[in-house]
Steps between C-alpha positions, in 0.01 A plus 500: 500500500794285381657799325479711816658222707775461240578874516506493881724193503748676273494810723561274798796343321643848442470581870665172596782560251548848646518344848773261384692783333481722809592206723815438296595869521441542875765401752289541814131407492234532773422128462734212429570502122421129477156562655433780250601269215284216630201729548535645150532151350192382689306805380603422142373144543165629630463740206586223253246271667226762477578555133498125428171458685330775302622355170365158597166648606471671162611187312250278682231768483427492872193715526359585746796507734433270800409682821782342702751629246358850533536473880861382469575788263352749744723361777812527282404857401449596866844361587660695216328820612611445859860442388492811282363702790783381723759581234373856461532577871 
């Protein structure tokens, strides 16, 4: 599980870096450039937090995963899916 999260975090970092690169190359953006930068930075912080959490869970051998943590994860996943759905349309 930790390895998969690590891979996804690195892919997320690549997407965020691409966003910053494209932002610096684009004169006119559909959203204020500062908002795009802030959103990308916040997303990077979320990804880093998820990765840190997984590493701590592995280090402390948290097993089974508490039910309230599973619920929180499901909520975060649903939000990510909703955002992705909005971005695709």
